N, C-alpha and C positions, 0 to 999 in steps of 0.2 A: 466370511466369520467375523467376528467381531473384533475389535481393536482392544490394546489389553488395556487403554481406558473406560470404553466401555462395558467391559469385564467387570473392572474397578468397580465402576458406579454401578453396577447392577448387584454385585456383591457385596456393598454398602447400605445399600437400600434395603439388599433384602435382608443382612444382618437386622436394619433398625426396626424392621417389622416386625421380626422373630423379637428382638428383645422387649420391644413394646406389645408382645403379648399376642401381635395379630395372627392371625391361620391365613387370610386374605390377600393379595398382594399384586400390587399392578406393575408388569413388568416395564421395558423401555416402550415397547412396539403401542402399549394402551390395554394390553391384551390382561385380565384379569386371575391370575391364578389360585386357585385355594390346595390348602395342602392339607389331611386330614391328621397328622400328628406333627408333632417337635421334631421327632428322628427324620421324618420326611423331610423338614426344612433344613436339616442340619446337613441331610445325604443332597441338597441342591447346591449346599455354601461348600461343601466339599469338594463337589463336581463343576465348581464355580473354580475354588484354589486349583483344583488339574488345571482347569483350560487356561487360566489366567499365567501357572507356571510354563507348559508348553508353547504359549504363545508370547510370553519373553523369554523363552530360549534356558528358563532354569529345571530343566526336568529333572528328575532325580538320577542320582550315578546309578552307574550298570555296574562297578565296578565293588566290592564291599574288600580293606582289607584289614584284619584284625591283626589285634598287637596283645598277645601276654603273657606274663611273668607268673612264679611260685609267689611272688612275693616279699620278694629278700627286704 
């Protein structure tokens, strides 16, 4: 598994390629990855974000507490 620093670099490179309008991307291994659409690149960025969260120990909360009122 990649380290947080490696994942962050991959995310930064992919984001730069997406903002530059590129559809093809060379990853850290030198492999060429071609995306069919911008939404596919967005899904790859989201996947990297979740991997970074898991690797850094910042996982999503498991319990949510709601506070409601009548608006007094």
